[in-house]
C-alpha positions, 0 to 999 in steps of 0.5 A: 521361909521364915527366920531361921533360929539361932541358939547361944551354946553358952546358955543351953543347958541340953533340957531337950524341950526344944527337940520335943517341940520341933525334933525336925529342927533341934537335936541335942547331943550335950547342948542343943544344935539346929539340923535344918532350918525350918521348912513349914509354918508348923515348924516355925511355929514349934521353933517359936514355941521351943523359944518360948519354953526353953528355960535359959532363953538360949533360943533366938527367933529373929523377924524376918 
């Protein structure tokens, strides 16, 4: 298991890119929320991609 993602809800604009890339981990209802931690290597990679494409930098991925 890797680090859990974080979301800065003050920065989130609800664009939904994270939910498109990692639908098992993120959901957007006005703002993004984390539904559960990523459980597989593919989900962790998708979360990392979501953090990279987030237009406001609201998604964080810690080291672990």
